[in-house]
N, C-alpha and C positions, 0 to 999 in steps of 0.2 A: 451425425446419424439422424435418420428420420424415423419418427415414431409412427404408430398405426393410424393416427389422425392426419398424417401428412406434414406435421410441424416438426421443428427440430427438437430433439430430445437432449436434455442437459443432465443426464444421470451422472452422479458424482464419480462413479467408478470409471467412466469413459472420458472424463474431462482432463485436458492437459494442464499441467501446472505451468503458468506463464513465467514463474520465477526460475524454473529450470530451462524452459525453452528459450527465453529471451534474456538470460542473465548476462551474456557478454555484450550485446549491442545496446542495451538500455543504459542511458546515463541519467543520473538524477537531475531534475530541473532545479531543485532546491534542497538544501540539507541544513540540519542544525546539529552541531557537535560541540561537546564540551572538551576541555583540555584532557589529554591522556592522563590517567591516574587521578582524575577529578571525580570519580564515582563516589556515591554516598556510602559511607560506612563500609567500604571494601566490597560492596556488592557490584558485580559487573553491570554495565549499562545495558538496557534492553534496546534492541534494534527494531524499529518500526519502519516497515517498507510498504509503501502504498503505490499501487499502479492503477491509474484511471484510464479506462478504455473508452474513448469518446469519438463521435462522428466529427465534431468540431473541437479542435484543440483549444485550450485556454492559454491566456498569457501566463507566464511563469508565476507572477505575483498573485494572480487569482487562484491558480492551482494550489499553491502552497498555503495561502490564506484560507482556502476553502476546506481544508482538512481539519480545521480547529475543532469543530464539533465532534468529528470522529475521534480525534485524540482525547478530547474531554470524556467521551463515552468509554474509551478504553481505560481511562484512569478511574472513572466512577464505578466501572464494573470490576475493578481491581486486576485487570489484565496487565497493566503497567503500574508501578508504584506511584510515580509522579510524572508530570509532563514537562519538567524543566530540563535544560541541556545536561545537567549532571546525572539525570536518571535515564534518558533515552538518546539514541541516535536516530534521527528522523530522515528518511529518504522518500522523496515524492517524485514520481515520474508519470508520464502519460504516453498513450499509444493510440494511434488513429485506427478506427475500425470502419467497415464499409456501410453498416446500417445501424439504426437506433436499437434494433432488437439485440444487437451484439454489445451494446454499452453495458459496462459493469465496472465495479471497483474491487480490486484485490488487495487484501491487507495481510501482511505477514509480520508476526511478532516473534522474535527470537532473543536469546540471551547470549 
């Protein structure tokens, strides 16, 4: 959508959710999972899903390693209890976009 100034408008109500739109074709580049039933004190593990939309795609090791500060921020803000494999399931993927103005990172945290 184009706003009155001629630029693209990113109103929240008109934005598509990429987790719904691209849920089937996207495959995680890297993931961290604990063993089934290995949750802390019977609390189900949080699922942290990160999609990086980039003009130039990263190597898999750089992409997964690059989310460390984001995961730490989620833990410090108490969105997730801890950042160890017993507390979260981490999925990281990337998608190529056509221009730098469309670069963004999507984060989804569910239980």
